[in-house]
C-alpha positions as CSV (number, residue, x, y, z in Angstrom):
1,M,-8.9,-33.4,-1.6
2,R,-6.4,-34.7,-4.3
3,E,-2.7,-35.9,-3.3
4,R,0.3,-34.2,-3.8
5,A,2.4,-34.8,-6.7
6,I,5.9,-33.6,-8.3
7,G,5.4,-30.3,-9.8
8,N,2.3,-28.9,-8.4
9,L,2.0,-25.4,-9.2
10,D,3.3,-23.5,-5.4
11,E,5.8,-26.1,-4.9
12,V,7.4,-25.0,-8.8
13,L,6.7,-21.6,-7.8
14,D,8.2,-21.9,-4.5
15,N,11.4,-22.9,-5.8
16,L,11.7,-20.6,-8.2
17,G,11.5,-17.9,-5.3
18,V,8.4,-16.2,-6.3
19,F,6.6,-16.3,-3.2
20,R,9.7,-14.8,-1.2
21,A,10.6,-12.2,-4.0
22,I,10.6,-8.4,-2.5
23,P,10.5,-5.8,-5.0
24,E,14.4,-4.7,-4.5
25,D,15.2,-8.2,-5.7
26,L,13.0,-7.2,-9.2
27,L,14.2,-3.9,-9.7
28,Q,17.4,-1.7,-10.1
29,L,17.0,1.7,-8.9
30,C,18.5,4.6,-11.4
31,T,18.6,7.9,-10.8
32,S,18.0,8.8,-14.8
33,G,14.8,7.7,-15.2
34,F,11.5,5.5,-13.4
35,R,11.7,2.1,-13.8
36,R,8.5,-0.2,-14.8
37,I,8.7,-4.1,-13.8
38,P,5.6,-6.1,-15.6
39,I,4.4,-8.7,-13.0
40,S,1.9,-10.6,-15.1
41,Q,-0.2,-9.7,-18.0
42,G,-3.0,-10.9,-20.3
43,D,-5.5,-9.7,-22.5
44,E,-7.5,-8.0,-19.7
45,F,-4.8,-6.7,-17.6
46,Y,-1.5,-5.4,-16.8
47,L,0.0,-5.8,-13.2
48,S,3.8,-3.9,-12.7
49,L,5.7,-2.4,-10.4
50,Q,6.7,0.9,-10.9
51,A,10.1,2.1,-9.0
52,F,11.1,5.8,-8.6
53,A,14.2,7.5,-7.3
54,P,13.9,10.4,-5.2
55,H,11.9,13.7,-7.2
56,Q,11.9,11.4,-10.1
57,P,8.5,12.3,-12.5
58,A,6.4,10.0,-15.0
59,Y,5.3,12.6,-17.1
60,A,1.8,13.0,-17.7
61,H,0.1,10.6,-20.2
62,T,-3.1,9.2,-21.6
63,H,-4.5,5.8,-22.0
64,P,-7.6,5.9,-23.4
65,D,-8.5,2.7,-23.1
66,S,-7.9,1.6,-19.8
67,E,-8.4,2.3,-16.2
68,E,-5.8,2.2,-13.5
69,W,-5.3,1.3,-9.7
70,V,-2.4,2.0,-8.3
71,V,-1.3,1.2,-4.6
72,V,1.6,3.0,-2.6
73,L,3.7,0.2,-1.1
74,R,6.9,2.3,0.2
75,G,7.8,6.2,0.2
76,S,6.0,9.1,-0.8
77,G,5.2,11.5,-3.7
78,E,2.1,12.8,-5.6
79,A,-0.3,11.6,-8.3
80,R,-1.2,14.5,-11.2
81,I,-4.7,13.5,-12.1
82,H,-7.3,16.6,-12.0
83,G,-4.5,18.4,-9.8
84,S,-2.3,16.9,-7.2
85,I,-3.3,14.3,-5.2
86,P,-0.5,13.2,-2.4
87,L,0.8,9.6,-2.3
88,A,2.0,7.8,1.1
89,P,2.4,4.2,2.0
90,G,-1.0,2.4,1.9
91,V,-2.6,5.0,-0.3
92,M,-4.6,3.4,-3.1
93,L,-5.7,5.8,-6.4
94,G,-7.5,4.7,-8.8
95,R,-8.9,6.6,-12.5
96,A,-10.6,6.0,-15.2
97,A,-9.9,5.8,-18.5
98,E,-9.2,8.6,-20.7
99,F,-7.8,10.9,-17.6
100,P,-4.5,12.2,-18.2
101,H,-2.3,11.5,-15.2
102,G,1.4,11.6,-14.4
103,F,3.6,10.8,-10.9
104,T,6.6,12.4,-8.8
105,S,8.4,10.7,-5.9
106,G,9.1,13.3,-3.2
107,D,12.1,12.9,-1.2
108,E,12.6,9.3,-0.7
109,E,12.3,6.0,-3.0
110,M,8.8,5.6,-4.3
111,L,7.6,2.1,-5.2
112,L,4.1,1.2,-6.8
113,L,1.8,-1.3,-7.5
114,S,-0.2,-0.5,-10.6
115,I,-3.1,-2.5,-12.0
116,Q,-4.5,-1.8,-15.2
117,V,-7.7,-3.3,-16.5
118,P,-7.9,-4.2,-19.5
119,R,-4.3,-4.3,-20.6
120,P,-3.8,-0.9,-22.7
121,A,-3.8,-1.3,-26.1
122,E,0.0,-1.1,-27.8
123,G,-0.1,2.4,-29.3
124,A,-3.0,3.6,-27.7
125,T,-1.2,5.5,-25.0
126,T,-0.5,9.8,-25.9
127,W,1.7,11.8,-24.1
128,D,0.4,15.1,-22.7
129,E,3.5,16.6,-20.9
130,P,6.1,18.1,-22.2
131,G,9.2,16.1,-21.2
132,G,13.2,16.4,-21.3
133,T,16.4,13.6,-20.8
134,T,18.9,14.1,-19.1
135,D,22.8,14.1,-19.7
136,P,24.0,10.5,-19.9
137,I,25.1,9.2,-16.7
138,R,26.9,5.7,-15.9
139,C,23.9,3.7,-15.2
140,A,23.9,1.2,-11.9
141,A,22.5,-1.6,-14.0
142,G,25.2,-1.4,-16.2
143,G,26.7,1.2,-19.6
144,H,25.0,4.3,-19.6
145,C,21.4,5.6,-19.4
146,R,19.1,8.5,-19.4
147,R,15.7,10.0,-18.8
148,C,13.3,9.4,-22.0
149,P,12.2,12.3,-22.9
150,R,8.7,11.4,-23.7
151,C,7.6,9.5,-20.6
152,A,10.9,9.8,-18.1
153,G,11.4,6.2,-18.1
154,H,14.6,4.6,-17.9
155,S,16.2,4.2,-21.5
156,A,19.6,2.1,-21.9
157,E,22.1,3.0,-24.4
158,R,22.3,0.9,-27.4
159,P,24.9,0.6,-30.3
160,G,25.4,3.7,-32.5
161,D,24.8,6.3,-29.6
162,V,21.2,5.7,-29.2
163,Y,19.0,5.2,-26.3
164,A,15.9,3.0,-26.1
165,C,13.2,3.7,-23.5
166,E,12.2,0.8,-21.3
167,N,8.9,1.8,-20.4
168,C,7.7,3.1,-23.6
169,S,9.7,1.9,-26.4
170,L,10.9,5.3,-27.7
171,V,14.4,5.1,-29.5
172,F,16.1,8.7,-29.8
């Protein structure tokens, strides 16, 4: 067994608060659109938290090159994969690559842990469900925001009266 030294990874991470982080420390829910927060990513994986306010959708889309596993950490709702699949805390749901899927939260906030393998290629995702945006609102995170019309993600206002989706990067 090696001797402990200053700068060991567990000590560094513990000092940064990583081991004690809870989702609420990483997310700011907003009624305009769902939030996705990357946790870790590489060529072979993409790990993220997805947070939904009550009755919030993530429009159906397809990753042709990536399977996905979702674990419901809190709340309830439905996954739309070959129909409606109920989601509740502790449920783990997997889908193969090339399967259109979307989510909608129920009467309460819903928090998902998403694991995608391999990481979806940039620009490979297709948007399969017609969406819509919302009127701009005062955002809990500051400024104004609205729902992305392509994916339903949270979109912050940028200079020039345009909005940029933090999930799919659409500028509208």
